[in-house]
C-alpha positions in Angstrom: -8.6 -3.0 -3.8 -6.7 -0.4 -1.8 -8.9 1.6 0.5 -7.7 3.5 3.5 -8.6 2.0 6.9 -8.7 2.9 10.5 -6.6 0.7 12.7 -5.0 0.8 16.2 -2.4 -1.8 15.3 0.7 -0.7 13.3 1.1 -3.0 10.3 3.2 -3.8 7.3 1.4 -2.3 4.3 2.2 -4.1 1.0 1.6 -1.8 -2.0 1.3 -3.8 -5.2 -0.9 -4.7 -8.2 -0.5 -8.4 -8.6 -2.0 -10.7 -6.0 -0.3 -13.8 -7.4 3.2 -12.4 -6.8 2.2 -11.1 -3.4 0.6 -14.3 -2.0 3.8 -16.0 -0.9 4.9 -12.9 1.1 1.5 -12.7 2.7 1.7 -16.4 3.6 5.1 -15.8 5.2 3.8 -12.8 7.2 0.9 -14.9 8.4 3.1 -17.7 9.4 5.1 -15.3 11.6 1.9 -13.6 12.9 3.1 -10.2 11.6 0.2 -7.8 11.1 -0.1 -6.6 7.5 -2.5 -4.9 5.2 -2.9 -5.7 1.4 -3.0 -2.4 -0.6 -3.8 -3.6 -4.1 -3.3 -0.7 -6.5 -5.0 -2.4 -9.4 -8.2 -0.7 -8.0 -7.6 2.2 -5.6 -9.7 4.7 -3.6 -7.8 7.0 -1.3 -8.5 10.4 0.3 -5.7 12.9 0.3 -7.2 14.6 3.4 -6.9 11.6 5.6 -3.9 10.8 7.8 -1.7 7.8 7.0 -2.1 4.8 9.3 0.6 3.7 11.6 3.0 1.1 10.2 5.7 0.7 7.5 4.9 0.7 3.8 6.6 -1.7 1.4 6.1 -1.0 -2.4 6.2 -3.9 -4.8 4.8 -1.9 -7.8 5.7 -3.5 -11.1 6.8 -2.0 -14.5 4.8 -4.7 -16.2 1.5 -3.8 -14.5 0.0 -2.8 -17.8 0.3 -6.4 -19.1 -2.2 -7.4 -16.4 -4.7 -4.6 -17.2 -3.4 -2.3 -14.6 -2.0 0.5 -16.8 -2.1 3.3 -14.3 -1.2 1.5 -11.1 2.4 2.9 -11.1 1.1 6.5 -11.5 -1.5 6.0 -8.7 1.3 4.5 -6.5 3.5 7.6 -7.1 0.7 9.7 -5.6 0.2 7.4 -2.7 3.9 7.3 -1.9 4.1 11.1 -2.1 1.1 11.3 0.3 2.9 8.9 2.7 6.2 10.7 2.4 4.6 14.1 3.2 3.4 12.6 6.5 6.8 11.2 7.5 5.8 7.5 7.0 8.5 4.8 6.9 8.6 3.6 3.3 10.7 0.7 1.9 11.3 1.1 -1.9 9.7 4.5 -2.2 9.3 6.9 -5.1 13.0 6.7 -6.1 12.7 2.9 -6.3 9.6 3.2 -8.4 11.2 5.7 -10.7 13.9 3.1 -11.3 11.5 0.3 -11.7 9.6 1.9 -14.6 12.5 3.3 -16.6 15.6 1.4 -17.8 17.1 4.8 -18.7 17.1 5.8 -15.1 18.5 2.4 -14.1 21.4 2.7 -16.5 22.3 6.2 -15.2 22.3 4.8 -11.6 24.4 1.7 -12.6 27.0 3.7 -14.6 27.3 6.3 -11.7 28.9 3.6 -9.4 31.0 2.1 -12.2 28.9 -0.8 -13.3 29.1 -1.4 -17.0 25.9 -1.3 -19.1 25.4 -2.4 -22.7 25.8 0.4 -25.2 22.3 1.7 -25.8 20.4 4.2 -27.9 16.9 5.2 -27.0 14.3 6.3 -29.5 10.8 7.7 -29.1 9.8 6.9 -32.7 9.4 3.6 -34.4 10.9 4.8 -37.6 14.1 5.8 -35.8 14.9 2.3 -34.6 16.7 1.5 -37.9 18.7 4.7 -37.5 19.7 3.6 -34.0 20.7 0.2 -35.3 22.9 1.7 -38.0 24.5 4.1 -35.4 25.6 1.2 -33.2 28.9 -0.5 -34.1 27.5 -4.0 -33.8 25.8 -6.4 -36.2 23.6 -8.0 -33.5 21.4 -5.8 -31.2 18.6 -6.3 -28.8 15.5 -4.1 -28.8 13.5 -3.8 -25.6 10.9 -1.5 -23.9 12.1 1.2 -21.5 9.2 0.4 -19.2 9.3 -3.4 -19.4 9.3 -6.4 -17.2 8.8 -10.0 -18.4 11.1 -9.4 -21.4 8.6 -7.1 -23.0 9.7 -6.0 -26.5 12.9 -8.0 -26.4 14.0 -9.1 -29.9 17.4 -10.1 -31.1 18.1 -8.6 -34.5 21.2 -9.4 -36.6 20.9 -7.3 -39.8 19.4 -4.2 -41.4 16.9 -6.5 -43.1 15.9 -8.2 -39.9 15.3 -4.8 -38.2 13.1 -3.5 -41.1 11.2 -6.7 -41.2 10.5 -6.6 -37.5 9.4 -3.0 -37.6 7.0 -3.7 -40.4 5.6 -6.9 -38.8 2.6 -7.4 -36.6 4.9 -8.8 -33.9 6.4 -5.3 -33.2 5.1 -3.9 -29.9 5.2 -0.3 -28.9 6.5 0.4 -25.4 3.8 1.6 -23.1 5.9 4.8 -22.4 6.8 5.3 -26.1 10.5 4.6 -25.6 12.3 1.7 -27.3 15.9 0.8 -26.4 18.3 -0.4 -29.2 21.1 -2.1 -27.4 24.4 -3.9 -27.8 23.8 -7.7 -27.7 26.0 -9.5 -25.2 26.6 -13.1 -26.1 26.8 -15.3 -23.0 29.0 -18.5 -23.7 26.4 -20.7 -21.9 23.2 -18.7 -22.7 22.7 -17.6 -19.2 22.3 -14.4 -17.1 22.7 -13.9 -13.4 20.2 -12.2 -11.1 21.6 -10.9 -7.7 19.0 -10.6 -4.9 19.2 -8.1 -2.0 16.9 -7.9 1.0 17.3 -5.0 3.4 20.3 -3.9 1.3 22.1 -7.2 2.2 23.0 -9.8 -0.4 20.8 -12.9 -0.1 21.7 -15.0 -3.1 22.6 -15.0 -6.8 20.5 -17.0 -9.3 21.7 -18.3 -12.6 19.0 -18.1 -15.3 19.1 -20.2 -18.4 17.9 -18.0 -21.4 18.3 -20.7 -24.1 14.5 -21.1 -24.2 13.9 -17.4 -24.7 14.2 -14.0 -23.1 10.8 -13.8 -21.4 11.8 -15.4 -18.2 10.7 -14.4 -14.7 11.8 -16.4 -11.6 8.4 -16.1 -10.0 6.5 -19.5 -9.7 3.6 -18.1 -11.6 5.9 -17.5 -14.6 7.7 -20.9 -14.5 7.9 -23.2 -17.4 5.9 -26.4 -17.2 7.7 -29.0 -15.1 10.4 -26.6 -14.1 12.8 -27.7 -16.8 13.6 -26.4 -20.3 15.1 -28.3 -23.2 18.6 -27.6 -24.5 20.9 -29.3 -26.9 22.7 -31.0 -24.0 19.6 -32.5 -22.5 17.7 -30.8 -19.7 18.7 -28.4 -17.0 16.9 -26.2 -14.5 16.2 -22.7 -15.8 16.8 -21.2 -12.4 19.6 -22.3 -10.1 21.2 -20.6 -7.1 25.0 -20.1 -7.3 27.0 -21.5 -4.4 29.3 -19.0 -2.6 28.7 -16.2 -5.1 29.7 -13.5 -2.7 33.3 -14.9 -2.6 33.5 -15.4 -6.4 35.4 -13.0 -8.7 32.1 -11.7 -10.0 30.6 -11.3 -6.5 33.7 -9.5 -5.1 33.6 -7.1 -8.1 29.9 -6.4 -8.4 28.3 -6.7 -4.9 29.8 -3.5 -3.4 28.8 -1.5 -6.4 25.3 -2.9 -6.4 25.0 -2.0 -2.7 26.1 1.5 -3.6 23.3 1.8 -6.1 20.8 0.8 -3.4 22.2 3.4 -1.0 22.2 6.1 -3.7 18.7 5.4 -5.0 16.8 4.5 -1.8 16.3 0.9 -2.6 15.7 -1.6 0.2 14.8 -4.8 -1.8 16.0 -5.4 -5.3 17.3 -7.8 -7.9 20.2 -6.8 -10.3 20.6 -8.7 -13.6 23.8 -9.0 -15.5 25.2 -11.0 -18.4 28.9 -12.1 -18.8 30.5 -12.3 -22.2 33.2 -14.8 -23.3 36.0 -12.4 -22.2 34.6 -12.3 -18.7 33.2 -8.8 -18.8 30.0 -8.2 -16.8 27.2 -6.0 -18.2 24.4 -5.0 -15.9 21.1 -4.3 -17.8 18.2 -4.4 -15.3 17.3 -3.5 -11.7 14.0 -5.1 -10.5 12.5 -3.5 -7.4 9.5 -5.8 -7.1 11.7 -8.9 -7.1 10.2 -12.4 -7.2 11.7 -15.7 -6.2 11.5 -19.3 -7.6 10.5 -21.9 -5.0 12.0 -24.8 -6.9 15.5 -23.3 -7.0 15.2 -22.2 -3.3 14.1 -25.7 -2.2 17.2 -27.2 -3.7 19.4 -24.9 -1.7 17.3 -24.3 1.4 17.3 -20.5 1.0 13.8 -18.9 1.0 13.7 -15.2 0.1 10.1 -14.6 1.0 10.7 -15.9 4.5 13.7 -13.6 4.8 11.7 -10.7 3.4 8.9 -11.3 5.9 11.5 -11.4 8.7 13.0 -8.2 7.5 9.7 -6.4 7.3 8.7 -7.7 10.7 12.0 -6.4 12.2 11.5 -3.0 10.5 8.0 -2.8 11.9 9.2 -3.7 15.4 12.1 -1.2 15.2 9.9 1.6 14.3 7.5 0.9 17.1 10.0 -0.1 19.8 8.6 -3.6 20.5 7.8 -6.9 18.8 4.4 -6.6 17.1 2.5 -9.7 16.3 -1.2 -10.6 16.1 -2.7 -13.1 18.4 -2.1 -16.7 17.5 
């Protein structure tokens, strides 16, 4: 539960609604003896008349909070972030970041603004208009997805009018929590993979190749992993998450990283993961920005790169910089 507290020690305040995702970060902060406070917005009590505590505030609010029974956590967090901003508090991933997190429409506008290509998309606010959107797109195969999503919510590959109608009339159709459904160009990856590019403190950390041959509902967090860390494919077995060596010097990295950094500057993002898919002609299509990014320990252990440790170091450095000296709790 988030409840305001009185403290004489500036801290890192973690704003979130999912303790499983936040636990690795808290562990890293504790290992470094960096003072922190856990503001869990799944249940919140806060008084608008009170002053904000000293510290920095890092928001990890998720678009998929409603799937964990925390339907209004993002809305509560918007209010808390506004309360902090009004008092001049230092916020990492503030209201602009949350605005992106909960709306793919907002994400696509930000991506296109800097020259990143997004799949051709039509958004509808009525279930019956999905078939109209399908017919309006010049593609046989489309993807449907929720505007406020996460975890692949509402993602369905449809390849014909009949398939669209059957899906709309089936019990498997899910309404988006915000009422908006995206009907989108399907980009076929030659090896059934997507790439997720992770930034911490607006600096590139690593790129992760994600195997989607087992389905679209893939999240790199450990709590979302497939049993055993492997997924079956026609060729045998391979890791579903794998860090890409020297991505920053690859053709894709050289083309995409500066533009992704520009999005972060434009939209006030400090920590984020960008997802894109590459077609057989080598064209890159960005389709998601994740501002409560999570990391896979199995992939990291194979390459010796640990994002939660880097994130803890970044938060500790920001805390020290704001209060002009190293701040650690007693060992």
